[in-house]
ZAMARLUM-688835 format. One record per residue: residue number from 1; residue in one letter; z, y negated, x negated of N, C-alpha, C, CB in turn. Coordinates in pm, whole numbers, padded with zeros to 5 digits. Atoms other than C-alpha are relative to their C-alpha. Glycine has a CB too. Layout:
REM ZAMARLUM-688835
+------+------+--------+--------+--------+--------+--------+--------+--------+--------+--------+--------+--------+--------+
: resi : resn :   n.c3 :   n.c2 :   n.c1 :  ca.c3 :  ca.c2 :  ca.c1 :   c.c3 :   c.c2 :   c.c1 :  cb.c3 :  cb.c2 :  cb.c1 :
+------+------+--------+--------+--------+--------+--------+--------+--------+--------+--------+--------+--------+--------+
:  NUM :    a :      Z :      Y :      X :      Z :      Y :      X :      Z :      Y :      X :      Z :      Y :      X :
...
+------+------+--------+--------+--------+--------+--------+--------+--------+--------+--------+--------+--------+--------+
This chain:
REM ZAMARLUM-688835
+------+------+--------+--------+--------+--------+--------+--------+--------+--------+--------+--------+--------+--------+
: resi : resn :   n.c3 :   n.c2 :   n.c1 :  ca.c3 :  ca.c2 :  ca.c1 :   c.c3 :   c.c2 :   c.c1 :  cb.c3 :  cb.c2 :  cb.c1 :
+------+------+--------+--------+--------+--------+--------+--------+--------+--------+--------+--------+--------+--------+
:    1 :    m :  00024 :  00141 :  00026 :  01753 :  00526 :  00117 : -00122 : -00046 :  00078 : -00018 : -00026 : -00151 :
:    2 :    e :  00112 :  00059 : -00072 :  01529 :  00305 :  00324 : -00079 : -00093 : -00093 :  00049 : -00077 :  00123 :
:    3 :    r :  00084 :  00099 :  00066 :  01239 :  00095 :  00201 : -00051 : -00098 :  00105 : -00118 :  00067 : -00076 :
:    4 :    t :  00049 :  00101 : -00092 :  01125 : -00229 :  00360 : -00088 : -00100 : -00073 :  00116 : -00070 :  00068 :
:    5 :    l :  00093 :  00097 :  00055 :  00861 : -00495 :  00311 :  00051 : -00142 :  00017 : -00136 :  00015 :  00065 :
:    6 :    v : -00021 :  00145 : -00004 :  00913 : -00862 :  00229 : -00128 : -00065 : -00050 :  00126 : -00044 : -00086 :
:    7 :    l :  00111 :  00082 :  00048 :  00627 : -01109 :  00204 :  00053 : -00141 : -00019 : -00121 :  00001 :  00099 :
:    8 :    i : -00031 :  00141 :  00022 :  00697 : -01445 :  00044 : -00129 : -00074 :  00033 :  00050 : -00029 : -00149 :
:    9 :    k :  00117 :  00065 : -00060 :  00460 : -01665 :  00241 : -00049 : -00117 : -00086 :  00034 : -00049 :  00141 :
:   10 :    p :  00056 :  00111 :  00078 :  00238 : -01948 :  00113 :  00096 : -00118 : -00020 : -00124 : -00050 :  00067 :
:   11 :    d : -00094 :  00111 :  00019 :  00510 : -02210 :  00173 :  00105 :  00033 : -00104 :  00067 : -00036 :  00132 :
:   12 :    g : -00096 : -00041 :  00103 :  00754 : -02010 : -00040 : -00060 : -00009 : -00139 :  00047 :  00141 :  00027 :
:   13 :    l :  00071 :  00011 :  00127 :  00497 : -01991 : -00317 : -00018 : -00146 : -00040 : -00137 :  00070 :  00008 :
:   14 :    q :  00026 :  00141 :  00028 :  00403 : -02361 : -00292 :  00129 : -00075 : -00038 : -00065 : -00067 :  00121 :
:   15 :    r : -00126 :  00069 :  00023 :  00769 : -02467 : -00294 :  00080 :  00058 : -00116 :  00083 :  00003 :  00125 :
:   16 :    g : -00067 : -00057 :  00116 :  00864 : -02251 : -00592 :  00127 :  00075 :  00035 :  00033 : -00107 : -00098 :
:   17 :    l : -00121 : -00070 : -00047 :  01110 : -02031 : -00399 :  00002 :  00149 : -00030 :  00014 : -00020 :  00148 :
:   18 :    i :  00010 : -00144 :  00026 :  01002 : -01689 : -00528 :  00127 :  00053 : -00066 : -00121 :  00030 : -00088 :
:   19 :    g : -00120 : -00045 :  00071 :  01294 : -01658 : -00768 :  00124 : -00005 :  00086 :  00020 : -00083 : -00123 :
:   20 :    q : -00118 :  00013 : -00085 :  01552 : -01782 : -00519 :  00004 :  00109 :  00108 :  00005 : -00137 :  00066 :
:   21 :    v :  00007 : -00105 : -00102 :  01433 : -01542 : -00248 :  00031 :  00135 : -00062 : -00138 :  00002 :  00068 :
:   22 :    t : -00021 : -00127 :  00069 :  01420 : -01250 : -00490 :  00146 :  00017 : -00041 : -00091 :  00011 : -00124 :
:   23 :    r : -00140 : -00005 :  00043 :  01765 : -01334 : -00625 :  00094 :  00039 :  00115 :  00043 : -00135 : -00058 :
:   24 :    r : -00087 : -00035 : -00114 :  01919 : -01309 : -00275 :  00006 :  00151 :  00022 : -00050 : -00069 :  00128 :
:   25 :    f :  00003 : -00145 : -00022 :  01806 : -00948 : -00240 :  00062 :  00075 : -00117 : -00144 :  00047 :  00021 :
:   26 :    e : -00061 : -00063 :  00117 :  01906 : -00859 : -00596 :  00151 : -00015 :  00003 : -00057 : -00061 : -00129 :
:   27 :    e : -00145 :  00023 : -00005 :  02250 : -01014 : -00556 :  00067 :  00086 :  00107 :  00030 : -00148 :  00026 :
:   28 :    k : -00055 : -00084 : -00106 :  02301 : -00815 : -00236 :  00013 :  00145 : -00047 : -00089 : -00007 :  00125 :
:   29 :    g : -00007 : -00136 :  00052 :  02242 : -00497 : -00436 : -00121 :  00085 :  00034 :  00122 :  00067 :  00051 :
:   30 :    l :  00122 : -00075 : -00029 :  01899 : -00396 : -00309 : -00079 :  00022 : -00128 : -00086 : -00074 :  00105 :
:   31 :    k :  00080 : -00036 :  00117 :  01657 : -00235 : -00553 : -00146 : -00031 :  00028 :  00018 :  00149 : -00037 :
:   32 :    m :  00142 :  00028 : -00013 :  01307 : -00376 : -00598 : -00078 :  00120 : -00054 : -00039 : -00130 : -00075 :
:   33 :    v :  00082 : -00113 :  00043 :  01058 : -00090 : -00611 : -00148 : -00035 :  00000 :  00025 :  00119 :  00090 :
:   34 :    g :  00138 :  00047 :  00004 :  00737 : -00293 : -00569 : -00003 : -00151 :  00006 : -00081 :  00061 :  00115 :
:   35 :    n :  00011 :  00146 :  00004 :  00631 : -00650 : -00643 : -00139 : -00037 : -00050 :  00111 : -00063 : -00092 :
:   36 :    k :  00133 :  00043 :  00046 :  00288 : -00812 : -00660 : -00043 : -00126 :  00073 : -00104 :  00112 :  00021 :
:   37 :    m :  00065 :  00115 : -00060 :  00094 : -01130 : -00596 : -00136 :  00047 :  00049 : -00013 : -00119 : -00101 :
:   38 :    m :  00129 : -00038 : -00054 : -00208 : -01092 : -00373 : -00053 : -00106 :  00095 :  00009 :  00134 :  00071 :
:   39 :    q :  00066 :  00087 : -00097 : -00459 : -01293 : -00174 : -00032 :  00085 :  00122 : -00131 : -00066 : -00060 :
:   40 :    l :  00024 : -00077 : -00121 : -00469 : -01172 :  00186 : -00143 : -00019 :  00048 :  00099 : -00040 :  00110 :
:   41 :    s :  00134 :  00004 : -00059 : -00809 : -01086 :  00328 :  00015 : -00021 :  00151 : -00080 :  00132 : -00031 :
:   42 :    e : -00002 :  00017 : -00145 : -00899 : -01167 :  00687 :  00031 :  00133 :  00068 : -00134 : -00056 :  00052 :
:   43 :    e : -00023 : -00134 : -00055 : -00903 : -00793 :  00758 :  00149 :  00037 : -00005 : -00083 :  00105 : -00077 :
:   44 :    l : -00142 : -00033 :  00014 : -00548 : -00747 :  00626 :  00087 : -00087 :  00091 :  00044 : -00016 : -00145 :
:   45 :    v : -00075 :  00088 : -00089 : -00418 : -01049 :  00818 : -00014 :  00047 :  00145 : -00049 : -00147 : -00013 :
:   46 :    l :  00021 : -00048 : -00137 : -00575 : -00919 :  01139 :  00075 :  00130 :  00027 : -00150 :  00022 :  00026 :
:   47 :    e : -00075 : -00125 : -00016 : -00420 : -00576 :  01084 :  00149 : -00027 :  00007 : -00031 :  00097 : -00115 :
:   48 :    h : -00143 :  00025 :  00007 : -00077 : -00710 :  00993 :  00052 : -00076 :  00123 :  00033 : -00078 : -00126 :
:   49 :    y : -00042 :  00083 : -00114 : -00063 : -00959 :  01279 : -00072 :  00041 :  00129 : -00026 : -00147 : -00029 :
:   50 :    a :  00070 : -00048 : -00119 : -00245 : -00745 :  01540 :  00081 : -00026 :  00127 : -00030 :  00150 : -00012 :
:   51 :    h : -00087 :  00020 : -00117 :  00054 : -00788 :  01774 : -00002 : -00143 :  00054 :  00141 :  00038 : -00036 :
:   52 :    i :  00010 :  00138 : -00048 : -00013 : -01165 :  01799 : -00142 : -00054 : -00009 :  00094 : -00090 : -00080 :
:   53 :    a :  00138 :  00044 :  00023 : -00389 : -01177 :  01736 : -00063 : -00063 :  00124 : -00085 :  00116 : -00045 :
:   54 :    d :  00055 :  00057 : -00123 : -00456 : -01267 :  02102 :  00070 : -00129 :  00043 :  00007 :  00101 :  00112 :
:   55 :    k : -00076 :  00121 : -00034 : -00211 : -01561 :  02104 : -00078 : -00124 : -00043 :  00140 :  00002 : -00068 :
:   56 :    p :  00075 :  00122 :  00033 : -00348 : -01917 :  02100 :  00036 : -00059 : -00137 :  00024 : -00104 :  00106 :
:   57 :    f : -00042 :  00054 :  00129 : -00152 : -02000 :  01783 : -00045 :  00086 : -00119 :  00150 : -00014 : -00002 :
:   58 :    f :  00036 : -00092 :  00109 : -00293 : -01705 :  01583 : -00097 : -00059 : -00102 : -00059 :  00123 :  00057 :
:   59 :    p :  00090 :  00056 :  00103 : -00582 : -01894 :  01418 :  00075 : -00083 : -00105 : -00107 : -00086 :  00067 :
:   60 :    g : -00080 :  00077 :  00095 : -00325 : -02127 :  01259 :  00080 :  00090 : -00093 :  00093 : -00093 :  00074 :
:   61 :    v : -00073 : -00097 :  00081 : -00118 : -01831 :  01139 : -00093 :  00062 : -00103 :  00063 :  00111 :  00089 :
:   62 :    k :  00097 : -00062 :  00091 : -00427 : -01668 :  00989 : -00038 : -00096 : -00112 : -00127 :  00044 :  00078 :
:   63 :    e :  00036 :  00100 :  00101 : -00533 : -01988 :  00812 :  00114 : -00023 : -00099 : -00038 : -00133 :  00068 :
:   64 :    f : -00117 :  00020 :  00084 : -00180 : -02042 :  00681 :  00020 :  00117 : -00097 :  00125 : -00018 :  00087 :
:   65 :    m : -00028 : -00117 :  00083 : -00138 : -01686 :  00552 : -00109 :  00025 : -00104 :  00016 :  00123 :  00087 :
:   66 :    m :  00109 : -00016 :  00097 : -00475 : -01700 :  00373 : -00016 : -00123 : -00088 : -00130 :  00029 :  00073 :
:   67 :    s :  00017 :  00127 :  00073 : -00423 : -02050 :  00229 :  00032 :  00009 : -00148 :  00088 : -00105 :  00062 :
:   68 :    t : -00033 : -00025 :  00141 : -00270 : -01927 : -00099 :  00033 :  00148 : -00014 :  00120 : -00090 : -00050 :
:   69 :    p : -00051 : -00137 :  00015 : -00170 : -01594 : -00248 :  00141 :  00010 :  00058 :  00001 :  00043 : -00149 :
:   70 :    i : -00137 : -00027 : -00043 :  00149 : -01436 : -00122 :  00062 :  00096 : -00101 :  00004 :  00062 :  00147 :
:   71 :    i : -00070 : -00099 :  00083 :  00411 : -01224 : -00298 :  00045 :  00113 :  00093 :  00123 : -00064 : -00077 :
:   72 :    a : -00042 : -00117 : -00077 :  00454 : -00874 : -00154 :  00107 :  00074 : -00081 : -00121 :  00094 :  00032 :
:   73 :    q : -00108 : -00073 :  00066 :  00779 : -00696 : -00234 :  00044 :  00117 :  00087 :  00120 : -00094 : -00029 :
:   74 :    c : -00060 : -00113 : -00069 :  00922 : -00359 : -00142 :  00142 :  00017 : -00055 : -00085 :  00132 : -00019 :
:   75 :    w : -00142 : -00010 :  00036 :  01302 : -00332 : -00142 :  00056 :  00130 :  00055 :  00080 : -00121 :  00053 :
:   76 :    e : -00060 : -00128 : -00035 :  01511 : -00016 : -00126 :  00151 : -00011 :  00001 : -00045 :  00111 : -00097 :
:   77 :    g : -00145 : -00005 : -00006 :  01870 :  00048 : -00025 :  00047 :  00068 :  00127 :  00060 : -00140 : -00010 :
:   78 :    v : -00058 : -00052 : -00123 :  02103 :  00192 :  00236 : -00017 : -00106 :  00108 :  00152 :  00039 : -00020 :
:   79 :    d :  00024 :  00093 : -00112 :  02005 :  00032 :  00569 : -00078 : -00124 : -00047 :  00133 : -00043 :  00064 :
:   80 :    a :  00073 :  00112 :  00060 :  01756 : -00184 :  00376 : -00068 : -00088 :  00104 : -00104 :  00053 : -00097 :
:   81 :    v :  00070 :  00079 : -00100 :  01561 : -00293 :  00686 :  00095 : -00099 :  00065 : -00064 :  00092 :  00107 :
:   82 :    d : -00098 :  00090 : -00067 :  01866 : -00433 :  00867 :  00062 : -00098 : -00098 :  00110 :  00082 :  00068 :
:   83 :    t : -00059 :  00088 :  00101 :  02014 : -00574 :  00547 : -00093 : -00116 : -00033 :  00032 :  00080 : -00128 :
:   84 :    v :  00097 :  00105 :  00030 :  01697 : -00765 :  00463 : -00015 : -00095 :  00118 : -00137 :  00061 : -00037 :
:   85 :    r :  00012 :  00086 : -00119 :  01667 : -00893 :  00821 :  00120 : -00093 :  00013 : -00014 :  00086 :  00127 :
:   86 :    l : -00119 :  00085 : -00005 :  02025 : -01022 :  00812 : -00006 : -00111 : -00104 :  00127 :  00082 : -00020 :
:   87 :    l :  00013 :  00101 :  00106 :  01962 : -01200 :  00482 : -00110 : -00101 :  00032 : -00029 :  00068 : -00133 :
:   88 :    t :  00115 :  00085 : -00032 :  01634 : -01341 :  00618 :  00034 : -00107 :  00103 : -00115 :  00086 :  00051 :
:   89 :    g : -00026 :  00092 : -00110 :  01763 : -01503 :  00937 : -00109 :  00007 :  00105 :  00013 : -00143 : -00053 :
:   90 :    v :  00094 : -00006 : -00112 :  01583 : -01555 :  01267 : -00131 : -00070 : -00035 :  00062 : -00063 :  00126 :
:   91 :    t :  00135 :  00049 :  00028 :  01212 : -01638 :  01276 : -00010 : -00152 :  00005 : -00098 :  00060 :  00098 :
:   92 :    n :  00002 :  00146 : -00009 :  01257 : -01997 :  01391 :  00105 : -00054 : -00097 :  00027 : -00049 :  00148 :
:   93 :    a : -00092 :  00040 :  00108 :  01410 : -02138 :  01075 :  00097 : -00110 :  00042 : -00079 : -00047 : -00120 :
:   94 :    r : -00093 :  00104 : -00047 :  01562 : -02436 :  01262 :  00122 :  00061 :  00067 : -00071 : -00095 :  00097 :
:   95 :    q : -00110 : -00069 : -00067 :  01781 : -02184 :  01444 :  00068 :  00104 : -00089 : -00051 :  00067 :  00126 :
:   96 :    a : -00056 : -00101 :  00091 :  01855 : -01962 :  01144 :  00135 : -00047 : -00054 : -00098 :  00028 : -00117 :
:   97 :    a : -00136 :  00032 :  00045 :  02217 : -01948 :  01035 :  00002 : -00045 : -00145 :  00091 :  00121 :  00019 :
:   98 :    p : -00021 :  00036 :  00140 :  02325 : -02127 :  00719 :  00043 :  00124 : -00078 :  00106 : -00114 : -00013 :
:   99 :    g : -00029 : -00117 :  00082 :  02352 : -01876 :  00437 : -00112 :  00102 :  00001 :  00127 :  00064 :  00047 :
:  100 :    t :  00118 : -00087 :  00000 :  02034 : -01695 :  00539 : -00112 : -00070 : -00077 : -00046 :  00034 :  00146 :
:  101 :    i :  00112 :  00058 :  00075 :  01711 : -01747 :  00349 : -00068 : -00108 :  00083 : -00103 :  00110 : -00040 :
:  102 :    r :  00066 :  00100 : -00085 :  01543 : -01923 :  00640 :  00095 : -00114 :  00035 : -00052 :  00066 :  00128 :
:  103 :    g : -00097 :  00105 : -00034 :  01860 : -02112 :  00731 :  00022 : -00098 : -00113 :  00132 :  00062 :  00037 :
:  104 :    d : -00022 :  00086 :  00116 :  01890 : -02249 :  00379 : -00127 : -00061 : -00056 :  00068 :  00078 : -00108 :
:  105 :    m :  00122 :  00042 :  00071 :  01526 : -02289 :  00276 : -00114 : -00046 :  00089 : -00048 :  00112 : -00083 :
:  106 :    a :  00113 :  00032 : -00086 :  01314 : -02364 :  00584 :  00044 : -00073 :  00127 : -00075 :  00128 :  00037 :
:  107 :    v : -00025 :  00070 : -00126 :  01286 : -02573 :  00901 : -00112 :  00024 :  00101 :  00017 : -00150 : -00025 :
:  108 :    s :  00119 : -00020 : -00081 :  00971 : -02429 :  01060 : -00001 :  00138 :  00063 : -00125 : -00019 : -00083 :
:  109 :    l :  00023 : -00130 : -00062 :  00871 : -02149 :  01292 : -00103 :  00079 : -00081 : -00047 : -00015 :  00146 :
:  110 :    q :  00106 : -00066 :  00077 :  00555 : -02070 :  01093 :  00027 : -00001 : -00150 : -00134 : -00066 :  00028 :
:  111 :    s : -00027 :  00013 :  00144 :  00641 : -02198 :  00746 :  00148 :  00030 : -00023 : -00037 : -00144 : -00053 :
:  112 :    n : -00140 : -00041 :  00008 :  00963 : -01999 :  00731 :  00028 :  00088 : -00122 :  00038 :  00075 :  00126 :
:  113 :    v : -00018 : -00055 :  00134 :  00932 : -01875 :  00371 : -00034 :  00148 : -00013 :  00141 : -00021 : -00044 :
:  114 :    i :  00025 : -00143 :  00020 :  00923 : -01499 :  00427 : -00026 :  00075 :  00130 :  00118 :  00063 : -00072 :
:  115 :    h :  00012 : -00101 : -00107 :  00821 : -01210 :  00647 :  00086 :  00118 : -00044 : -00151 :  00043 :  00026 :
:  116 :    a : -00076 : -00121 :  00028 :  01053 : -00910 :  00670 : -00022 :  00099 :  00114 :  00151 : -00031 : -00018 :
:  117 :    s :  00018 : -00104 : -00102 :  00993 : -00581 :  00852 :  00118 :  00000 :  00095 : -00017 :  00139 : -00066 :
:  118 :    d : -00106 :  00011 : -00100 :  01190 : -00567 :  01176 :  00055 :  00133 :  00050 : -00049 : -00077 :  00115 :
:  119 :    a : -00049 : -00132 : -00039 :  01239 : -00191 :  01222 : -00046 :  00101 : -00104 : -00052 :  00039 :  00144 :
:  120 :    l :  00030 : -00100 :  00103 :  01232 :  00122 :  01007 : -00143 :  00052 :  00010 :  00098 :  00116 :  00010 :
:  121 :    e :  00136 : -00052 : -00014 :  00907 :  00260 :  01153 : -00104 : -00107 : -00033 : -00023 :  00053 :  00142 :
:  122 :    v :  00089 :  00112 :  00036 :  00744 : -00084 :  01116 : -00002 : -00016 : -00152 :  00047 : -00131 :  00068 :
:  123 :    a : -00009 :  00014 :  00145 :  00868 : -00105 :  00756 : -00085 :  00105 : -00071 :  00146 :  00012 : -00047 :
:  124 :    k :  00080 : -00105 :  00063 :  00708 :  00229 :  00669 : -00149 : -00034 :  00007 :  00027 :  00137 :  00068 :
:  125 :    a :  00141 :  00035 : -00016 :  00373 :  00117 :  00809 : -00037 : -00121 : -00084 : -00032 : -00027 :  00148 :
:  126 :    e :  00030 :  00122 :  00076 :  00394 : -00226 :  00645 :  00000 :  00025 : -00150 :  00101 : -00107 :  00034 :
:  127 :    v : -00001 : -00033 :  00143 :  00487 : -00089 :  00303 : -00131 :  00070 : -00036 :  00123 :  00090 : -00037 :
:  128 :    d :  00127 : -00070 :  00025 :  00187 :  00147 :  00325 : -00120 : -00095 :  00008 : -00018 :  00114 :  00100 :
:  129 :    r :  00111 :  00095 : -00016 : -00034 : -00145 :  00434 : -00017 : -00088 : -00125 :  00024 : -00089 :  00123 :
:  130 :    f :  00006 :  00095 :  00110 :  00054 : -00363 :  00135 :  00010 :  00062 : -00139 :  00109 : -00099 :  00015 :
:  131 :    f : -00017 : -00063 :  00131 :  00124 : -00112 : -00143 : -00068 :  00137 : -00004 :  00148 :  00014 : -00034 :
:  132 :    k :  00048 : -00134 :  00029 : -00063 :  00183 : -00285 :  00118 :  00078 : -00055 : -00122 : -00003 : -00101 :
:  133 :    k : -00110 : -00086 :  00047 :  00157 :  00479 : -00376 :  00034 : -00027 : -00147 : -00037 :  00148 :  00018 :
:  134 :    e : -00024 :  00021 :  00143 :  00112 :  00410 : -00749 :  00056 : -00140 : -00032 : -00130 :  00020 : -00078 :
:  135 :    e : -00059 :  00133 :  00020 :  00236 :  00051 : -00702 :  00149 : -00005 :  00033 : -00074 : -00102 :  00084 :
:  136 :    l : -00143 : -00010 : -00031 :  00582 :  00169 : -00591 :  00067 :  00090 : -00104 :  00023 :  00055 :  00144 :
:  137 :    f : -00065 : -00067 :  00112 :  00832 :  00287 : -00847 :  00136 :  00056 :  00040 :  00016 : -00096 : -00117 :
:  138 :    d : -00133 : -00062 : -00013 :  01125 :  00528 : -00835 :  00067 : -00016 : -00135 : -00009 :  00152 :  00044 :
:  139 :    w : -00075 :  00017 :  00124 :  01381 :  00430 : -01093 :  00148 :  00002 :  00034 : -00039 : -00133 : -00073 :
:  140 :    e : -00144 : -00014 : -00022 :  01753 :  00482 : -01136 :  00070 : -00134 : -00014 :  00060 :  00102 : -00098 :
:  141 :    k : -00084 :  00119 :  00003 :  01973 :  00188 : -01047 :  00139 :  00048 : -00040 :  00001 : -00077 :  00139 :
:  142 :    t : -00120 : -00061 :  00057 :  02276 :  00260 : -01262 :  00130 : -00059 :  00053 : -00002 : -00015 : -00147 :
:  143 :    n : -00124 :  00059 : -00050 :  02524 :  00037 : -01077 :  00031 :  00039 :  00145 : -00006 : -00150 : -00012 :
:  144 :    l : -00020 : -00038 : -00140 :  02510 :  00218 : -00741 :  00145 :  00031 :  00033 : -00085 :  00119 :  00033 :
:  145 :    q : -00141 : -00032 : -00027 :  02870 :  00339 : -00774 :  00083 : -00126 :  00021 :  00058 :  00082 : -00114 :
:  146 :    h : -00070 :  00127 : -00018 :  02970 : -00028 : -00776 : -00048 : -00074 :  00125 : -00018 : -00088 : -00123 :
:  147 :    l :  00056 :  00065 : -00118 :  02763 : -00112 : -00468 :  00038 :  00069 :  00129 : -00148 : -00005 : -00012 :
:  148 :    y : -00026 : -00078 : -00122 :  02839 :  00167 : -00219 :  00126 :  00083 : -00017 : -00120 :  00092 :  00033 :
:  149 :    g : -00118 : -00087 : -00001 :  03151 :  00358 : -00124 : -00041 :  00146 :  00003 :  00089 : -00032 :  00119 :
:  150 :    e :  00024 : -00144 :  00003 :  03183 :  00733 : -00146 : -00063 :  00047 :  00130 :  00130 :  00077 : -00026 :
:  151 :    g :  00068 : -00057 : -00115 :  02942 :  00910 :  00089 : -00098 : -00092 :  00070 :  00100 :  00045 :  00098 :
:  152 :    e :  00088 :  00093 : -00071 :  02752 :  00596 :  00199 : -00148 :  00022 : -00031 :  00038 : -00143 : -00033 :
:  153 :    m :  00139 : -00017 :  00038 :  02432 :  00685 :  00014 : -00059 :  00131 :  00051 : -00014 : -00007 : -00150 :
:  154 :    e :  00046 : -00131 : -00042 :  02405 :  01029 :  00169 : -00068 : -00001 :  00136 :  00115 :  00094 :  00003 :
:  155 :    s :  00061 :  00004 : -00134 :  02276 :  00910 :  00507 : -00149 : -00017 : -00007 :  00060 : -00111 :  00083 :
+------+------+--------+--------+--------+--------+--------+--------+--------+--------+--------+--------+--------+--------+
């Protein structure tokens, strides 16, 4: 089973979309193994967005991400990284397909409701960045036989 990170951004919090976003992942059959509200520090924002820290638009991203608390979630499932990315939609919400979270809930490049890890190795690093080991929970999801076909969970 893979684990991946989702951050519900300040616009998602301000617009009251936490439940709707969470419901999409639950309805898909993913298992929440971590969930918390947190205020991002400048240090954490700089670490998380190091790949764009030299871009001219970064100061706006930093200000936006620190403007309110965010919701950090860790989701688990077979191919969880790709599944969450498909449900999320493309970064530019104006181009995101209807039926995706961004396609249905956002119209902005920056204020696009959520962040989702884009690759398995990135997800591992991001989950470790936002969650301590004791903040993640292993628990039995009893409906797995109704979510996956025979042999699908063994990969």
